[in-house]
N, C-alpha and C positions, 0 to 999 in steps of 0.2 A: 441446547444452546447455553453458553456461558458468557460472562462479561469479561473483557480483557482488563488486566490490572492497570493498564495505562488510562482506563476510563473512570476509575473510581473517583478521582478528584473532580474531574469535569462533571460527572453525573451528580456528585454530591453538591457542588456549587449550583448547578442548574436546578436541582430539586429544592435547594434552600431558597433560591430566587423565585421559583414557582410558588412556594408557600408564602413568602413575604408579599409578592405582588398580588396574589389572590386574596390574602387576608385584608390587605389595604383596599383592594377593589371592592370586595363585598361589604367592607365596613363603611366606606364612604360613597359608594355608587349604587349599591343594591336597591335602595329605596327610590331614588330619583331617576337612575339610568340603569335599570336592571338588565336591559339588553346589552349594554356596553360591558357590564360585569361578565355576562355570559360569553361575549366575544373574546374578552381578555382571557377568561378561563380556558376556552377551547384553543386559542392561539398558543398560550403558554404550555398547555398539555401536549399539543402537537410538537412543540420545540423539545419538551422533555422526552417524549417518546423517540424523537429523531436522534437525540444525543445518546440515549440508551442503545438504540439500534446501531448507531455508528460503531460502537465498541463491542458489538456482538462477535462471538466465535461460534459459528454453526457447527453442529455435528455432521461430519461427512466421512465417507470412505476415501482415504488418501491413496495416491498412486505410488507404489514403491517398485522401482525397476531400474537396475543399474544401466540398462541400455537406453533409457529414456530421460529426457530433460523436462521436468514438469514446470508449470507456471508458478512463479513466486508470488503472484497476486491475483485477486479477482479483478475483472474489468474487461476492457475491449482492446483488441490488438490494433494499434494505430500506426505502427511502423514495421515493415519487413524489408530490409535493404542491406546491401553490402556497403560497408564504410571502411575508412582508415582510422583505426583507434589511435588516438594521440596520448592517452593517459597511461596505459599499461603495456599492451601488446606491441604497439608501434608498427602494426601491419594490418592487413585486411581481416575483417571480421564480418559476420552476419549479425546485424542488430535487429532484435525483436523488442518492441516497446508495448507495454500494457498500461493503458490509461485507467486510473481508478477515479470514479466520480464520488462525491460525498456519500452517495447511497450504497456504495460497494462495501464489502468486508475489507478492512484495512490491515489485517494480519499479513505479514510477509513471511514466506516459507522458502527454505533452501531448495533450489531446483535439482541439485544432485548431492550425493554424499561425497565426502573427501576432507582435505585439509585446507584451512584458510591460510593462504600464502600472501595475501595482500588485503589491507584494510585501511581505507583512507577517507576522512571526512573533508569536504570542500565547502567553504563558505561561498555564497553566491547570491544571485538575484532571485526574484519570485515571479518569473514569467509564467503565463498560463502553461500548464503541464503538457499541452499538445503542441506548443511552439517548438519548431525545429531546433532552436538554439538552447532549449531548456536542458538538453543532455550535457551540454558543456558549460553553460553559463549560470544555471540555477544552483542553489544550495543542494548538495547531494552527498551520498555516502556510498562509496564503492567497495565491493568485496570480491576477491578472486578466490575460487576454490579449485583445487587440483585433485584428480584421482587417476586411476590407471587408464581411463578413457581419454583424458585430456584436461584442459583448463577452461573454465568459463568465468566471465566477470559480470556481476550484476550490480546495478546502481539504483538506490532509492533516491528519487528526485522530488524535491519540494515543488509545489505548484503555487498558484496565486493565493490560495487559502491555507495551504499547509505551512505551518510555522514551526513544526517540530518533527524531526526525524529521530526515531529511536532505533539503535542498532545494538545487538547483544553479543556480537562476535569480536574476536581479536585474532591476530596472527598466531598460528600454531594450534588453534582449536580444531578438533575433529568434529565435523558436523554431519548430520544425517539428513537424507533426502526427506522433504516435507516438514522437517522440524522448524519451528518458529525461530526466525533470526532477527525480526525487527517489526516496526510498526510506524506508519506515517499518519499524522493527524490531519484530517479534513481536506481530502482531495489531492491527488498526486499521480506519480507515474513510476514504473520500474522498467529499466532497460536491461536486456540480457544480451551479452556479446558472445557469440558462438564461433567455433573454429570453421574456416571455409570447408565445404564439403559435407557439413552437417545437414541431415535431411529435415526440412521444416515441415511440421505436421498440421499447422494452422494457417488460416487465411486472414487477409486484411479485414478488419471490422468484425472478426469473430469474437464472440463473448466467451471468456475463459474463466475457470475457477482455480484459485490458488491451491496448490497441493494436489490437484485432481487432473486438470487438463494437461495432456502431453503436448508441449510446444515443439519438440524436436527429438530426433533419434540419432544416436552416435553412428 
């Protein structure tokens, strides 16, 4: 396991606060309220471990297959439905949505290999990530990738806690399946828009792993 570069600042600040709070706690409370000092220490230690865990990148065997579309994120499948896409395709698409809780790994990976033909950031609200309107009203970052099999669009969507979406792609980039393309901080969701006729390989409420679980087959 390694730590994502997006976490260095957050972990550093949290570690600094952990040190300051506990130095003050043990300096002023340890004699008269030793139990309170211990509670503060345990609580702040849990917070520090949580922040470190949030930015983890676990070692795993990634799925590479041109005939398959892999999950761009860890989490739970919360939507599988046919929609009319109004942002890019302007026609029917199959939408799969993966909800990431704060406990999930938050690295985002390319579902397929190909060329980035669309990249657009949208300002928006911070509705809870499972809200039906979060796909179109929340802050989000959309990327469309095209290859010989077809074109899919995937959106990083901010949630009620997520205040920063990181995206490392631009139009014209050649991207590889399972390669990291972004990161969302503190709870969010990713939508994947697939062509009609694509075979979906997951079920609603299924837990998936980014870069590993096959969401669909061309």
